[in-house]
C-alpha atoms as a printed R data frame, in Angstrom:
   type eleno elety resid chain resno       x       y       z
1  ATOM     1    CA   UNK     A     1  84.875 151.534 135.564
2  ATOM     2    CA   UNK     A     2  83.801 154.074 132.988
3  ATOM     3    CA   UNK     A     3  84.560 153.187 129.346
4  ATOM     4    CA   UNK     A     4  87.032 155.412 127.548
5  ATOM     5    CA   UNK     A     5  85.089 157.692 125.201
6  ATOM     6    CA   UNK     A     6  88.036 158.348 122.885
7  ATOM     7    CA   UNK     A     7  89.264 154.764 122.539
8  ATOM     8    CA   UNK     A     8  87.883 154.301 119.007
9  ATOM     9    CA   UNK     A     9  88.810 157.705 117.593
10 ATOM    10    CA   UNK     A    10  92.176 158.178 115.934
11 ATOM    11    CA   UNK     A    11  93.604 160.873 113.760
12 ATOM    12    CA   UNK     A    12  94.157 160.077 110.074
13 ATOM    13    CA   UNK     A    13  97.875 160.438 110.714
14 ATOM    14    CA   UNK     A    14  97.984 157.662 113.295
15 ATOM    15    CA   UNK     A    15  95.733 155.102 111.627
16 ATOM    16    CA   UNK     A    16  97.613 153.609 108.645
17 ATOM    17    CA   UNK     A    17  94.539 152.936 106.500
18 ATOM    18    CA   UNK     A    18  93.198 156.453 107.021
19 ATOM    19    CA   UNK     A    19  96.639 157.890 106.318
20 ATOM    20    CA   UNK     A    20  96.790 156.057 102.986
21 ATOM    21    CA   UNK     A    21  93.311 157.231 102.015
22 ATOM    22    CA   UNK     A    22  94.205 160.818 102.950
23 ATOM    23    CA   UNK     A    23  97.463 160.632 100.986
24 ATOM    24    CA   UNK     A    24  95.752 159.220  97.889
25 ATOM    25    CA   UNK     A    25  93.029 161.869  98.031
26 ATOM    26    CA   UNK     A    26  95.677 164.583  98.405
27 ATOM    27    CA   UNK     A    27  97.619 163.309  95.378
28 ATOM    28    CA   UNK     A    28  94.478 162.980  93.252
29 ATOM    29    CA   UNK     A    29  93.205 166.420  94.263
30 ATOM    30    CA   UNK     A    30  96.529 168.125  93.522
31 ATOM    31    CA   UNK     A    31  96.735 166.423  90.132
32 ATOM    32    CA   UNK     A    32  93.172 167.467  89.275
33 ATOM    33    CA   UNK     A    33  93.800 171.073  90.310
34 ATOM    34    CA   UNK     A    34  96.999 171.159  88.257
35 ATOM    35    CA   UNK     A    35  95.124 169.936  85.178
36 ATOM    36    CA   UNK     A    36  92.285 172.460  85.608
37 ATOM    37    CA   UNK     A    37  94.262 175.495  86.843
38 ATOM    38    CA   UNK     A    38  98.004 175.040  86.268
39 ATOM    39    CA   UNK     A    39  98.833 178.519  87.569
40 ATOM    40    CA   UNK     A    40  97.793 177.496  91.084
41 ATOM    41    CA   UNK     A    41 100.425 174.749  91.274
42 ATOM    42    CA   UNK     A    42 103.819 176.327  90.631
43 ATOM    43    CA   UNK     A    43 106.953 174.114  90.464
44 ATOM    44    CA   UNK     A    44 109.187 176.939  91.714
45 ATOM    45    CA   UNK     A    45 107.382 177.457  95.003
46 ATOM    46    CA   UNK     A    46 108.647 176.238  98.337
47 ATOM    47    CA   UNK     A    47 106.738 175.171 101.396
48 ATOM    48    CA   UNK     A    48 103.106 174.152 101.167
49 ATOM    49    CA   UNK     A    49 102.564 175.212  97.536
50 ATOM    50    CA   UNK     A    50 105.721 173.327  96.560
51 ATOM    51    CA   UNK     A    51 104.308 170.252  98.250
52 ATOM    52    CA   UNK     A    52 101.155 170.613  96.131
53 ATOM    53    CA   UNK     A    53 103.303 170.591  92.994
54 ATOM    54    CA   UNK     A    54 105.207 167.501  94.134
55 ATOM    55    CA   UNK     A    55 101.964 165.641  94.851
56 ATOM    56    CA   UNK     A    56 100.606 166.661  91.441
57 ATOM    57    CA   UNK     A    57 103.795 165.423  89.783
58 ATOM    58    CA   UNK     A    58 103.447 162.064  91.544
59 ATOM    59    CA   UNK     A    59  99.850 161.865  90.326
60 ATOM    60    CA   UNK     A    60 100.908 162.630  86.746
61 ATOM    61    CA   UNK     A    61 103.855 160.298  86.494
62 ATOM    62    CA   UNK     A    62 102.460 157.396  88.476
63 ATOM    63    CA   UNK     A    63  98.835 157.776  87.421
64 ATOM    64    CA   UNK     A    64  98.229 154.049  86.670
65 ATOM    65    CA   UNK     A    65  99.609 153.109  90.095
66 ATOM    66    CA   UNK     A    66  97.697 155.870  91.863
67 ATOM    67    CA   UNK     A    67  94.483 154.826  90.101
68 ATOM    68    CA   UNK     A    68  95.041 151.181  91.025
69 ATOM    69    CA   UNK     A    69  95.728 152.191  94.635
70 ATOM    70    CA   UNK     A    70  92.509 154.217  94.695
71 ATOM    71    CA   UNK     A    71  90.540 151.245  93.406
72 ATOM    72    CA   UNK     A    72  92.105 148.905  95.974
73 ATOM    73    CA   UNK     A    73  91.426 151.349  98.811
74 ATOM    74    CA   UNK     A    74  87.840 151.882  97.635
75 ATOM    75    CA   UNK     A    75  87.247 148.119  97.475
76 ATOM    76    CA   UNK     A    76  88.806 147.668 100.919
77 ATOM    77    CA   UNK     A    77  86.769 150.556 102.361
78 ATOM    78    CA   UNK     A    78  83.457 149.255 101.005
79 ATOM    79    CA   UNK     A    79  83.958 145.511 101.434
80 ATOM    80    CA   UNK     A    80  86.812 145.165 103.932
81 ATOM    81    CA   UNK     A    81  86.788 144.862 107.649
């Protein structure tokens, strides 16, 4: 039988590790953008721009935990299985 070509490829939404990395990068990016250009991230927006503000708020308020999570994920990505 022919091997399945797409067996090893998964979307970042379906692989838990990739989902966590994507979520952490999204939070960190939104927080950075809010610090550099606060007008781009408006707390009174709804939809996608409102989601950017919420992610930036998480990054601001939980910054030690987000930083620790980034370090753990980086260590796991470089040295993990």
